[in-house]
N, C-alpha and C positions, 0 to 999 in steps of 0.2 A: 456671698458667704460672710463678708465683713458686716454688711447691713444686718444679717440675721443674728450674728454674734452680739452686735451692739443692742439690738432689740431685746434679746434674752437677758442681757445684763441689766437693762433698764427695767424690764418687767419684774425681775426678782430682787433688784437692789435699789429700786427707786424710792420715791417718797411714798407717803401714805396713800391709801386708795382714794381715787377721785372718780366721780360719776360723770357720765356724759350729759345727763339731764339732772334737774333738781330731783332729789329723793326725799321722801318723808322721813324725818328724823324722830319726831315725837308727836304725840297727841295728848291733849288735855280736855276731857277725860281720856284715860288710856284705853286702848283697844281691849274689849272684853271685860272691863272692870264693872263691878257692881257698887253703886253709890247709895248711901243712906238717904241723901237728899238730892234734889234736882240741881244740876249746875246752872250757873247764870250765863256762862259763855262756853264756846268751843274754840280752842286755839290749836292750830297746827304749826309745827316748826319744821323747816326744810333745810337742806344742806347748802342752799344758795338762795339768792334773791328770786322772788317770784312775782309775776303779775297777776292781778285779780280780774275776774270776769263778772258780768252782771249776774251770772248764775253759778258762782263758784261753789256754793253750798246747797245741798238738798238734805234736809233732816226729815226723816220719816218716823212717825210714832209707832207703837206696838201693833196697830191695826194696818200699817202700811200707808197711812195718809200723810201727806206732806204738811209739815208745820210751817207757819209763817214766821220768818226770822228777819233780822235786820240785814241791811246791805253789808257785804263782806268788806273788811278793812284790815290793815296791818296792825299787829299787836304792839305792845311796848318794846318788844325785842328788836323790832326793825323790819326791813323789807323782806327778810327771810321767814316771816310769820304771816299767818292768815287767821282772822278772828271773826266770829259772828255771835250775836247775842240771841239767847233763846227766850221763849215766853216765860212769864213769871211762874206759872204752875204747869207741872208735867205729871202725867199719870204714871203709875208704876208699870214697869215692863221694860222691854228691850227696844232701844232706839238705833236706827241706822243712819249713819252720816256718809253721804257721798260727796266727794270734793273734786274740783277740777281747777287747776291754775296753769299759768304759762311760765315755763322755765325761763331763766335769764338768757338761754340760747335760742329763744323764740319757739321752742317746741312745747305743746300742751302736754301736761301729765295729769293723771287722775287716779282715784282710788276710793276705797270705802272702808269703814270700820264700824263697830257697834259698841254701845255701852248700855248698862241697865240701871234703872232707878228702883230702889226697894228690893226687887227680886227679878230675875230674868223671866221673860215671857214663857209660858208653858209650851207654846208651839212657835216654830219659826215661820214668820210670814215672808213669802217671796215678794219683795217689793221692787218697784221700778225705780232705780237710783239715777235714771237719766242717761243721756247718751255718753258713750265713750269715744268712739271714732266712727265716722260715716265712711264706708269704703269708697264710695264714689268721690266724695270731697277729698279724701286723703290721696287717692290715686291722681286726681286732677292737679292737686297742689304739688305733689312730688314731681309730676311731669313738668309743671311750670318751673320748679326749682332747677331741675336738671337741664331743661332747655335754656334757662338763663345762664347757667354755667357755661354751656357750650357756645352760646352766643357771645358771651364776654370773651371767651378764648378766641373766637373767630375775629372779633372786633379788635381786641388789644394785640393779638398775635400778628394779624395781617398788617396793622399799622406799624408795629415795631419792625416787621420784615421789610416794609417799604422804606422806612426811615433809616434803618441800620444796614440793610443788605443792598439797597439801591439796585433792584433788578431793572433790566431794560423794559421799556414800554409799561410803566407802572399802571397806566389806565386799564390794562387788562385785568387787574385785581380789583377794580372798582366795584364790580358786581359782588365779589366776595365780601368786601369791606361793608358795603351797604346792607348786605344780607345779615351780617353780624349786628350792625347797628339797629336795623329794623326789628330783628327777632328779639334782641335784648329789650327794646322799648316795649314791644307787645307782651312779652312774658312778664315784665315788671308790672305793667298795668293789670295783667291777668292775676298775678299774685296779690296785688293790692286789693282787688275786688273780692278774691276768694279767701282772704286772710280771716275775716270774721267767722264764717262758717267752719273754717278749719280749726280755729281756736275753740269754738263752742261745741264741736262734734256734731254739727248740723249738716243737712243736705245742701247741695249746690244752690237750691232755690233761695236759701237764706241770704245769699249774696246780694239780693235786691233790697235788703233792709237798710234804709237810710240811717237809722239810729246805730245799727251795728257798724256801718261803714264809717260814720263819724267817730265812733269809739276807737276803731282801728287806726285812724289818723293820729290819735293821741298816744298811741303805744310806741315803744321803741322800734319794733319791726316795721310798723307803718311809717314812722319818720324816716327810717333807713331807705325804704322803698321810694318815698317822696324825694329824698336827696338824690337817689340814683336816677330818677326821672329828670331832675334838674341838670345833673351832670351830663346826661345823654343829649339834652337840648344844646348844651354848650359844645359837646363833642361833635355835633352836626357840622359846625363851622370848621372844626379842626379837620374833619374828614374831607370837606370840600377843598380846603387849602392843601392838604396832603396830595390829593389826586391832581390838582393843578400844577403841582411842583415839577412834574416830569422827572427826569433823571438827575436833577440837581440835588445838592445836599440840602437837607432841611435846616433853616436858620436856627441858631441856638435858642432864641427866644421861643420859637415854636416847639423845639424839642423839650424845653422846660415845661411849656404849657401842656404838651401831650403827656409828659411824665406825671404831672400833677393830676391830670384827669384820670390816668390809669390807676394811680394810688387811691384817688378818691373813690373810684368805682369799686376797687378791692375792699376799701374800708366799709362800704355799705353791706358787705357780707360779714366781715370780721366783727363789726359793732353789734350785730344782731344774732350771732350764733355762738358756738362753743367758746371762742376766745374771750368773749365779753364777760364770762363768769368763771369762778373758781380761783385758783392760785395764779400768781404772777401775771395778772391781767395785762399790764403794759408790754411785757415780753411776749405774751401769747398773742396780743393784737398785732404786734410787729411781725411775728412769725406767720400769722394767718395771712396778712397782706402779702408778704413775700411768697407764701405758698400759692396763693391765687394768681399772682403775677407770673411766677415761674411756670405754672401750669398753662396759663394763657399764652405766654411767649413761645413755649415749646410746641404745644398742640396747635395753636392758631398759626404759628410760623411754619410748621410742617405742612399744614393745609395750603398755605399760600405758596410754599415752594413747589408742592406737587401740582398745584393749579398752574403755576408759571411754566413748569416743565411740560405740562400737557398742552398749553396754549401757545408756547413760544414757537414762532415760525422757523427759527434756527437754534443752534446749540446755545445753551445758557452759558454765559461767561463763568469761568472757573472761580473768579473772585467772589461772585455772588454766593456760590455754593460754599466756598470756604468761610465767608463771613457768617453764614447761617450755622455752619458746623460748630464754630466757636461759641455762638450764641446759644445753641441747643445744649452744648456740653455744660455751660455755666448754669442754664436753667434747670437741667436735670440734677446737677449738684445741689442747688438751692432747694429743689423740690424734695430730695431725699433728706437733707439736713433738717428742714422744717418739719417734714413728716415724722421723723424720729422724735423730735422734741414734742410734737403734739401727741404722739403715742404715749410717751412717758407721762405727759401731763394728764391724759385722759384715763390712764390705766394704772392700777397699783398692784395687781396680782394676776396670776394666771387664771384664777377663777373668773375674773372680770372678762377675760378673753373668751372663755368657753361658755360662760353662763349668762351673757347679756347680748342683746341685739347689737349694741354698739361694738362689742368685741367681735361678733361675727362679721359686721361690716368692715371692721378694721382688717381682719384677715383677708377679706376679699380685696380691700384696697392695697394691702401689701403684695398680694398676688398680682394686681394690676401694675404696681410699681415695678415688680420684678420683670414683667413683660415690657414695661416702658424702658427699663435699663437695657434689656436685650435688644429692643428696637433701636435705642440710641446708639448702642455699640455697632449694630449692623449699619445704621445710617452713617455713623462716623467713618466706618471702614469703606462703605460705598462712596462717601463724599471724597475720601482720600484718593480712591482709585479714579474717581471722576476728575479731580483736580490734576492728578498725574497724567491721565490721558489727554486732558485738555491742554496741559502745558506742553506735552510732547507734540500734540497736533499744532499748537501755535509755533513751536520750534521748527517743525517741518514746513509750515507755511512761510515762516521767515526765511528759512534756508532756500526754499524754492523761489521766493521773491528775489533774494540776493543773486541766485544763479541766473534767473531771468534778466535781472538788471545787468549782470556781467556780460551775458550773451548779447543783449541789446547794445551794450557799449562796444563790444568787439565787432559786432555787425556794422555799427556806425563808423568805426575806425576803418574797417575794410572798405566800406563804401566810399569814404573820403579818399583813401589811397587809390582806389580804382578810378575815381573821378579825376584825381590829380594826374595819374598816369595817362588817362585818355587825353587830357588837355595837352600834355607834353608831346604825345604822339602826333596830335594835330599840328602843333607848332613845328615839329620836326619835318612833317610832310611838306608844309608850306616852304620850308627853307631848302631842303636838299632832296626831297623825294623819298621813295621807299627805302633807298639805300641808307638813308640817314636815320632810320628808325632806331638802330642800336644806340645812337648818340642821344636818345631821348632822356637817358639818365643824367645827362649833363645839365648844368644850370640853365635856366631860361634866359638869363641876361646875355651870355655870349652868343646864343643862337639868334636872339633878336637883333644882334649887331651885324649878322651876315648879309642881309639885304642891302644895308648901307654900303658895304665894301663892293658888292657886285655892281651897284648902280654907278659908283665912282669909276670903276674900271671901264664900264661901257661908255661913259662920256669921254674918257681918254682915247 
């Protein structure tokens, strides 16, 4: 309820509208305008910085034929503009301009508009303005993105669970840890290869173009993926060290190294997506990194905990579950706080929620967060019960051990007393026969003196 109230206040009382991706703000010439003379250039202005492609502009003449234009570049206005120069002479009629750029958050955006020279064409020509999105490429690329998120959660969350919660027999989680590392490595390579056709709206076969791949390596998303690969190679040695540690505490130097690797991996997402564009970029980048880390620690840690419970030959120590409960509560708190900030930053009105794909995705995400909070509450309650039951069981075991120790002590005392009594009875029998048995309770020293007196009397 509190989260919903905060979101409503932010939606209706927040700052001006912000867009999830770059949006076209203005065109020169304007859409639908009729010019007396042919323009020399076409300039587009966007709401944020954009990246240009080899085929960012397609200009079609009134007959639907593609004009030869110069390579696209940024205009004098800066990186939020795109400009292309036209041929010196243009025939009268309506021209179609199809454009495609890459938003600062690494997502491609495209569109089209028209302008006329002299007078509009009498008939509208249906022209091929080029590709928008290839369904196969888009599906494969999104699959790789989501797989990378899940793999990062598995890698970071399992590592944090091992280092912070210290479960018994940590080697049992080695398979889970290596699965996260290997899947993240493979999905990153997959995204790097598929990046060019995804940006250009081409089919998956375009991934084999060496020229397109080289261009990808020079873009910010491509550089972020390369950095992620480098960090994963370093993380390999950290994983090996963590699994060799056993149940001992991870040294502080290795803790710092692991934390730096986790932050670096999270930055490879923040630097190439929504947080890197728009307002309050430094704050947004920090929020995005914390958001990714909180998601990874909670989701990956939960997977590690469930795997430990399933594989453990005996009951899991209550201290391990209690440590994860505190860690999960902090992670969910950070996840909600950063999610609220990012929602405020990405939306400015209720129309943005209901009228855009980003708004629809946000609603689904908020629904998922609600389920996450419910699961966290149930998990915390279950953890509390588990800790209580485990503590009670430990108390019963300790009480039983104390009782057994006392019983053993009493038994040993009785055995010693019986042995001492038996010795005294034997001594008494040697001195005075069976009639002297009641005197066995006397001290041994006087009884041992009796034979001496008897022998002296006999000699007399």
